[in-house]
N, C-alpha and C positions, 0 to 999 in steps of 0.2 A: 413527520412529511406531509405534503397532502397526498392524494391518490392518483394524483396527475402526475406528480413527480415520479412516481415507481413504476407509474404504466409504462410498460413498453414504447420504445420508438423506433423509427427506421432508418437512424443514421446508421450505426453500425457502426464498422470495421471501411476507409474510402478507399473504394475500389483502386485509385488511380489519383496521383498528384496534378493540380492543377500547375498546365505546363507553365506560367510565371511562377510560380511556385519553385518550378524544379528547376527552370536556368536559375534562379538564384540560390538553391541551393548544390546545383552542379560547379558554382563560381569556388564554392570551398574545398580546401582539401580535406582528409579524412580527421585526421586532429582538430582543425575549425568544425569539422560537421558532429564530432564527438562532445567537445565546448558549446555549442551552439545545443544541441537533445540536453543537456545536461544542467545547461544555464536557464530551458523553459519547463524542463523538472523541477527547477529549484525556485521559477516564479509559479508555478501553478501550488507550490506549496504555501510561499509566503501568504498565497489570497485563502488558501485555508485556516491559516494560522490569523490573518489579521481578522476573517470572520470570525472566529472562534474569539479572539479576544474584546472584538468589539461584541460578540451575545455576553459573553464572561462578565467585560463592566457595567452594561446595560441590565443584567439580572445577576445570574451567580455563576460561578463554574461548572455546578449539575445541571444549569438548563443549557448551558454550554457543551458540555457531555454530551446529551439526550442529544441536544440539534448535531452533533457530529458524529454520534453514531448512528442514529438513522439515516444519515449520508454514505456513509461510511459502509454501514453495509448493502447499501446499493450497488456504491463503488467498486466492491468484490465481486458482487455477480456477476456487473457488467463488463468489468475486467476479465473476468475467468471467462466467460463466454466470447469477449472478442479475442482475447489472446489463442484458448483451442481454435477460433477458427482459424487464426492469420497461421500459429506454427502447425495445422494441421494434428492434432491429437485428438484423439475422442474421447478416451476416459483412462487418463492420466494415472499412473501409479505415484504410493506417493514421492517417489522421486521427482516424476515426471510435473508430480503438483507442486515442487520445489523451484526445479528451472521452469516453470511457467510462473512463479510468482518472483523470481530473479527479474522476470520482466514487468514488473508491474512498477507504476509511478512512487511505489511507498517506498520497494526493493531499491529502485535505482535512488533517490535521493539521498539513501546514509551511505557516505564515504564508508565510514568504519563497520564494516559489517562480516558478518560468515557464516557459512553453511557447509552442513555434509549430508551426507548418505549415510548412515548408519549401520553397524552391523545385523542387524535384527531386519532390515528394508527398508524402517523411518527414515522419514526426512527431518534434518534439523537449522532453521533459521535463526539466527540472531541479530541484535543490532548491539552493538559495541558498543557506540559514542552516539545520541540521539540528539538531532541537528533541534530537532523542538524542544527536548529538553531542557538542553544546553543552552540555547536562545533562551530561554522564560528564566534559568539563572543569573547570565549576563543582564537582564531588566526586574533584578531582582523580587522573580513572582516563585509560586510554588509549586513543585513539582506538578505535570499537570498529570492527572488521576487517570491516565490510557487507556489500560486493558478494557473497560466497556468500549472503547472506541475501537483498538483491535483482535480484540477477541470476535467481536462482530463483525468485522471486516474480513476476517482469514476464516473464518467459519463459514461464512455468503460463500468467500472465494473457494475453498475447498470444497463445500457443498456444491456447489456448480461445476464445478470440475472432476468432481467425482460423490456420487454421494456415499463411495463409501470407506472416502478416506474425511478421518476428523480431526480438529487441531487438538494438541492439549499445549493447556498456557503453561511453561516455568519459572518465568518469572518476567512479571510486569508492573508499573507501578499502576498501585498501591502497593502491592505486593512485592518488591524487586528483590528476589531471595537471594541474588551472589552483587557483590560490588564488582563482579570484572564484565558484566553486560548489564544494560536498562534491562532489555529485556527477550526472551528464550520461546521460540515454540517448536513442537515436533509437532510431524505430519504421520500418523500410522493410521494400518486400516484399522476400521471401527468393528 
């Protein structure tokens, strides 16, 4: 990405919802609001998948993965910064980093996921069924070797949350180590 793409900007967290939008959302009951939020998260991921497939088609899988990894490293840092401010958490421990991670569009987008705080104080997040990988399978495409993308995203996210928290990759394509989950990550003290 260009230097301009990595330059911080002033948009940050919206301080208030515009009145016309608040009126629109106020008409929805709680279940509809949840469905609306999840639908919009899926729409964001559709765009992500479509631009990835476009780059992959025009160039190759590695070029698409490299661009994707750059974008998601930026997103990891940006989301962590915004979520820390939004939820009022200054220097989260691994369990709190997991809680922040669960608020990201990436985590919310996975319907079948699991997470836990382990006895040693570390925290684990797993994607049991990956929507992206399953869609690629349905389209007859090879699995996406997403470790470069996800690892960079999660490392940037954890570092922005608290530089003392590190990410350990347990399983992620192309090094999927277990059939029970697509990917598994552990957050622990460095």
